[in-house]
SENU-903300 format. One record per residue: residue in one letter; x, y, z of N, C-alpha, C in turn. Coordinates in pm, whole numbers, plus 32768, in hexadecimal, padded with zeros to 4 digits. Layout:
! SENU-903300
<pt "a"; <X; Y; Z>; <X; Y; Z>; <X; Y; Z>>
...
! end
This chain:
! SENU-903300
<pt "m"; <8054; 7F8A; 8000>; <8000; 8000; 8000>; <8059; 807D; 8000>>
<pt "k"; <8034; 80DF; 7FAE>; <8082; 8158; 7FA0>; <806D; 81B5; 8018>>
<pt "k"; <80DC; 81EC; 8049>; <80D6; 8248; 80BB>; <80A0; 82CF; 808B>>
<pt "k"; <8048; 830B; 80DA>; <800E; 838D; 80B8>; <8079; 83FB; 80C2>>
<pt "s"; <807E; 8450; 805C>; <80DC; 84C0; 805D>; <80AB; 852D; 80BB>>
<pt "i"; <8109; 856F; 80FA>; <80E6; 85E0; 8150>; <80D0; 8659; 80F7>>
<pt "i"; <8068; 86A5; 8112>; <804E; 8720; 80C7>; <8048; 8795; 812A>>
<pt "y"; <8049; 880D; 80F4>; <8052; 8884; 8149>; <7FE1; 888D; 81AF>>
<pt "s"; <7F6C; 885D; 818E>; <7EFB; 8868; 81EB>; <7F0A; 8809; 8263>>
<pt "d"; <7F6B; 87AD; 825D>; <7F85; 8755; 82D0>; <7FD2; 879D; 833E>>
<pt "l"; <8008; 8812; 831F>; <8058; 885D; 837F>; <8006; 88CE; 83BD>>
<pt "s"; <8029; 88F0; 8437>; <7FEA; 8965; 8476>; <8023; 89E2; 8434>>
<pt "k"; <7FE4; 8A51; 844D>; <8013; 8AD0; 8413>; <80A4; 8AEB; 843D>>
<pt "k"; <80C3; 8AD5; 84BC>; <814A; 8AEC; 84F1>; <81AF; 8A8D; 84B1>>
<pt "q"; <8189; 8A0F; 84A1>; <81E3; 89AD; 8463>; <8200; 89D2; 83D1>>
<pt "l"; <8198; 89FD; 838A>; <81A8; 8A25; 82FE>; <8200; 8AA1; 82F2>>
<pt "e"; <81EB; 8B02; 834A>; <823F; 8B7A; 834B>; <82D2; 8B56; 8363>>
<pt "n"; <82EA; 8AFA; 83C1>; <8371; 8ACF; 83E1>; <83B1; 8A89; 836A>>
<pt "l"; <8367; 8A33; 8327>; <8398; 89EE; 82B0>; <83BC; 8A52; 8242>>
<pt "k"; <8367; 8AB4; 822D>; <837F; 8B1A; 81C6>; <83FE; 8B69; 81E6>>
<pt "e"; <840E; 8B92; 8263>; <8485; 8BDE; 828B>; <8504; 8B8B; 8278>>
<pt "l"; <84FD; 8B0C; 829B>; <856F; 8AB3; 8289>; <8592; 8AA6; 81F4>>
<pt "y"; <852B; 8A97; 81A1>; <8540; 8A8F; 8111>; <8583; 8B0D; 80DB>>
<pt "i"; <8550; 8B81; 8102>; <8587; 8C00; 80D2>; <861A; 8C0B; 80F9>>
<pt "q"; <8638; 8BEF; 8177>; <86C2; 8BF8; 81A8>; <871D; 8B9A; 815A>>
<pt "k"; <86F5; 8B1C; 814C>; <8749; 8AB8; 8107>; <8755; 8AD7; 8072>>
<pt "k"; <86EA; 8B07; 8036>; <86EC; 8B28; 7FA7>; <8750; 8B98; 7F8D>>
<pt "v"; <874B; 8C02; 7FDD>; <87A7; 8C73; 7FCB>; <8837; 8C47; 7FE4>>
<pt "e"; <884D; 8BF8; 804C>; <88D4; 8BC8; 806B>; <890D; 8B72; 7FFB>>
<pt "s"; <88B7; 8B2B; 7FB4>; <88E6; 8AD1; 7F4A>; <8904; 8B19; 7EC7>>
<pt "m"; <88DB; 8B98; 7EBB>; <88EE; 8BE2; 7E3E>; <8976; 8C26; 7E3B>>
<pt "s"; <89B2; 8C28; 7DC4>; <8A31; 8C6F; 7DB3>; <8A14; 8D05; 7DAC>>
<pt "n"; <8A7D; 8D58; 7DB5>; <8A6A; 8DE8; 7DAA>; <8A2D; 8E0D; 7D24>>
<pt "q"; <8A59; 8DCA; 7CBB>; <8A22; 8DE5; 7C35>; <898D; 8DC1; 7C30>>
<pt "d"; <8969; 8D4E; 7C69>; <88DD; 8D26; 7C6D>; <8889; 8D89; 7CBD>>
<pt "l"; <88C1; 8DB7; 7D2E>; <887A; 8E18; 7D81>; <8863; 8E9A; 7D35>>
<pt "k"; <88CB; 8ECB; 7CF1>; <88BD; 8F48; 7CA5>; <8855; 8F39; 7C35>>
<pt "k"; <8859; 8EC9; 7BF1>; <87F9; 8EB0; 7B85>; <876A; 8EAD; 7BBD>>
<pt "y"; <8758; 8E69; 7C2C>; <86D4; 8E5E; 7C6A>; <86A1; 8EE7; 7C98>>
<pt "v"; <86F8; 8F32; 7CD9>; <86D1; 8FB7; 7D08>; <86B0; 9012; 7C92>>
<pt "l"; <86FD; 9008; 7C26>; <86E1; 9056; 7BAE>; <8655; 9037; 7B78>>
<pt "e"; <8632; 8FB8; 7B74>; <85AD; 8F90; 7B45>; <853F; 8FC9; 7B9F>>
<pt "i"; <8554; 8FC2; 7C23>; <84EF; 8FF2; 7C81>; <84DE; 908A; 7C75>>
<pt "i"; <854D; 90D3; 7C76>; <8545; 9165; 7C6D>; <850B; 918F; 7BE6>>
<pt "s"; <8534; 914D; 7B7D>; <84FE; 916B; 7AF8>; <8467; 9158; 7AF6>>
<pt "h"; <843A; 90EC; 7B2F>; <83A9; 90D2; 7B35>; <8362; 913E; 7B87>>
<pt "q"; <839B; 9162; 7BFA>; <835D; 91C7; 7C50>; <8351; 924E; 7C0A>>
<pt "i"; <83B8; 9273; 7BC0>; <83BB; 92F9; 7B84>; <8377; 92FC; 7AFB>>
<pt "n"; <8392; 9299; 7AA7>; <835E; 929C; 7A1E>; <82D0; 9269; 7A0E>>
<pt "d"; <82A5; 9213; 7A66>; <8221; 91D6; 7A55>; <81BA; 9212; 7AB3>>
<pt "t"; <81C0; 9296; 7AC5>; <8161; 92D8; 7B1E>; <80D8; 92DD; 7ADB>>
<pt "i"; <8072; 92CD; 7B2E>; <7FE9; 92D2; 7AFC>; <7F9E; 9336; 7B53>>
<pt "g"; <7F6C; 939D; 7B16>; <7F1D; 93FE; 7B5F>; <7F70; 946D; 7B9D>>
<pt "k"; <7F29; 94D2; 7BC6>; <7F68; 954B; 7BFC>; <7FB5; 9531; 7C7D>>
<pt "e"; <7F7D; 94E0; 7CD7>; <7FBF; 94C6; 7D58>; <8047; 9483; 7D45>>
<pt "e"; <804B; 941B; 7CF2>; <80CA; 93D5; 7CDB>; <812E; 9430; 7C93>>
<pt "e"; <80FC; 9482; 7C37>; <8155; 94DE; 7BEF>; <8190; 9543; 7C4F>>
<pt "m"; <813F; 9574; 7CAD>; <8170; 95D4; 7D11>; <81D5; 9592; 7D6E>>
<pt "e"; <81BE; 9516; 7D91>; <821C; 94CC; 7DE6>; <82A3; 94BB; 7DA0>>
<pt "a"; <829F; 9498; 7D20>; <831B; 9489; 7CD2>; <8362; 950F; 7CC8>>
<pt "w"; <8315; 957B; 7CB5>; <834E; 9602; 7CAB>; <8397; 9627; 7D2D>>
<pt "r"; <8355; 960B; 7DA0>; <8393; 9629; 7E21>; <8413; 95D8; 7E36>>
<pt "e"; <840F; 9559; 7E0E>; <8484; 9504; 7E1E>; <84F9; 9539; 7DCA>>
<pt "m"; <84DD; 9561; 7D4E>; <8547; 9598; 7CF9>; <857A; 961C; 7D30>>
<pt "s"; <851F; 966F; 7D60>; <8544; 96EF; 7D99>; <859D; 96DD; 7E14>>
<pt "d"; <8579; 9681; 7E6B>; <85CA; 9665; 7EE2>; <8655; 9632; 7EBB>>
<pt "f"; <865A; 95DD; 7E57>; <86DA; 95A3; 7E2D>; <8737; 960E; 7DF3>>
<pt "f"; <8704; 9660; 7D97>; <8759; 96C3; 7D55>; <876F; 9740; 7DAA>>
<pt "g"; <8719; 9756; 7E0E>; <872A; 97C7; 7E69>; <8725; 984D; 7E21>>
<pt "e"; <8787; 98A2; 7E3E>; <878A; 9929; 7E06>; <879C; 992A; 7D6E>>
<pt "q"; <87D0; 98BF; 7D38>; <87E7; 98B7; 7CA6>; <8769; 9894; 7C59>>
<pt "f"; <86FE; 986C; 7C9F>; <8687; 983B; 7C5B>; <864A; 98A3; 7BFE>>
<pt "e"; <8637; 991C; 7C2F>; <85F9; 9985; 7BDE>; <864F; 99A4; 7B63>>
<pt "i"; <86D1; 99A7; 7B76>; <872D; 99C0; 7B05>; <871F; 9951; 7A9D>>
<pt "l"; <871A; 98D4; 7AC9>; <870B; 9864; 7A6D>; <8687; 986C; 7A21>>
<pt "v"; <861B; 988D; 7A67>; <8598; 9898; 7A27>; <859A; 9906; 79BD>>
<pt "l"; <85D4; 9978; 79DE>; <85DB; 99E6; 797E>; <862E; 99C0; 7903>>
<pt "e"; <869C; 9978; 7919>; <86EF; 994B; 78A8>; <86A2; 98EC; 784E>>
<pt "i"; <8658; 9891; 7889>; <8609; 9831; 783B>; <859A; 9879; 77EF>>
<pt "q"; <8558; 98D8; 7831>; <84F0; 9925; 77EE>; <852A; 996E; 7774>>
<pt "k"; <859C; 99AD; 7788>; <85DC; 99F7; 771B>; <8604; 9999; 76AA>>
<pt "k"; <863D; 9927; 76CD>; <866B; 98C6; 7669>; <85F8; 9897; 7611>>
<pt "y"; <8587; 987A; 764C>; <8518; 9843; 7600>; <84B4; 98AB; 75D1>>
<pt "m"; <84C7; 9929; 75F8>; <8472; 9994; 75C7>; <848C; 99AA; 7532>>
<pt "d"; <8508; 9996; 7508>; <852E; 99AB; 747D>; <84F4; 993F; 7421>>
<pt "n"; <84D1; 98CC; 7458>; <849F; 985F; 7407>; <8408; 986B; 73FA>>
<pt "k"; <83D8; 98A8; 738F>; <8349; 98C2; 737D>; <82FB; 9841; 7367>>
<pt "n"; <833C; 97D8; 7334>; <82F6; 975A; 731C>; <82BF; 9720; 739E>>
<pt "i"; <830C; 9729; 7409>; <82E0; 96F4; 748A>; <8266; 9741; 74BA>>
<pt "l"; <826A; 97C5; 74B1>; <81FB; 9817; 74DC>; <817F; 97F9; 748A>>
<pt "e"; <818F; 97EE; 7406>; <811E; 97D0; 73AF>; <80E4; 9748; 73CE>>
<pt "t"; <8138; 96E5; 73E8>; <8109; 965F; 740B>; <80BA; 9662; 748D>>
<pt "e"; <80EC; 96AD; 74EF>; <80A5; 96B8; 756E>; <801E; 96FC; 755C>>
<pt "l"; <801A; 9764; 7507>; <7F9D; 97AA; 74ED>; <7F3B; 974F; 74A3>>
<pt "d"; <7F6D; 9703; 7440>; <7F18; 96A5; 73F8>; <7EDE; 963D; 7457>>
<pt "s"; <7F31; 9608; 74AE>; <7F04; 95A4; 750E>; <7E9B; 95E0; 756B>>
<pt "r"; <7EB2; 9659; 7597>; <7E53; 969D; 75F0>; <7DCF; 96B3; 75A7>>
<pt "q"; <7DD7; 96DF; 752B>; <7D5F; 96F7; 74DC>; <7D11; 9676; 74C7>>
<pt "q"; <7D58; 9609; 74AE>; <7D15; 9588; 749C>; <7CCC; 955E; 751B>>
<pt "r"; <7D09; 9574; 758E>; <7CC9; 9553; 760C>; <7C4B; 95A7; 7622>>
<pt "i"; <7C53; 9627; 7601>; <7BE0; 9681; 7611>; <7B6E; 9652; 75B7>>
<pt "e"; <7B8F; 9632; 753A>; <7B28; 9604; 74DC>; <7AE9; 9582; 750C>>
<pt "l"; <7B3A; 9527; 753F>; <7B06; 94A9; 7572>; <7AA8; 94C0; 75E8>>
<pt "l"; <7ACF; 9519; 7643>; <7A78; 9539; 76B5>; <79F4; 9575; 7687>>
<pt "e"; <79FC; 95CE; 7624>; <7982; 960C; 75F0>; <7927; 95A2; 75B1>>
<pt "r"; <7963; 9546; 7563>; <7917; 94DC; 7524>; <78D5; 9482; 758D>>
<pt "n"; <7921; 9462; 75F5>; <78EB; 940F; 7660>; <7877; 9455; 76A8>>
<pt "n"; <7886; 94D8; 76BB>; <781B; 9523; 76FC>; <779D; 9525; 76A6>>
<pt "l"; <77AE; 9535; 7621>; <773B; 9532; 75C8>; <76F8; 94A9; 75CA>>
<pt "d"; <7749; 943F; 75C9>; <7712; 93B8; 75D0>; <76C5; 93A4; 7652>>
<pt "q"; <76FB; 93D8; 76BE>; <76BA; 93CA; 7740>; <7636; 9414; 7743>>
<pt "e"; <7633; 948E; 7706>; <75B7; 94DA; 7701>; <754D; 9490; 76B1>>
<pt "k"; <7576; 9451; 7642>; <7516; 9404; 75F2>; <74DE; 9390; 7643>>
<pt "k"; <7532; 934B; 768B>; <7504; 92DB; 76DD>; <74A5; 930C; 7749>>
<pt "d"; <74C6; 937D; 7787>; <7473; 93B2; 77F2>; <73E7; 93D6; 77BF>>
<pt "m"; <73DD; 9409; 7742>; <735B; 942D; 770A>; <72FF; 93B3; 7703>>
<pt "w"; <7335; 9341; 76E1>; <72E5; 92C9; 76D1>; <72C2; 9289; 7758>>
<pt "d"; <730D; 92AC; 77BE>; <72F3; 9272; 7841>; <7275; 92AC; 7881>>
<pt "d"; <724D; 9325; 7856>; <71D8; 9368; 7893>; <715C; 9322; 7877>>
! end
C-alpha cells in the first residue's frame, strides 16, 4: 500500500511558516553571488517595469526617487529632454491615448444602448 504524501494543509500555520523560513534561508545560502544578482535583477525589474495602476506606479516612482536621491530630478529632466526631441514617441503616445478615449466612448455608447432596452 502506498504511503500518503504530506501536503501543506497537514501542517499548522506555525509549522508551515517555519518550513517556509527554512526554505528561504537554505535557498539563498545555496545560490552563488551571480545567481543572487540575477534573481534580484529579475525581482526589481518586475517591481519597477510591470507596474499596474496609479498606486504601483507611484510606489515605483518613490523607490527610484529614494535610490537616486538628489540626482533624481536631474536624471528625470535629462530623460525628458532626450526624448522630447523624438516626435515619434510623442505621436505614438498621443495615438494610443486617442485610441483609449475612442474605445471608452464606444463602450459608453454600447452601455447606453443596453440600458435603454433594460427599461
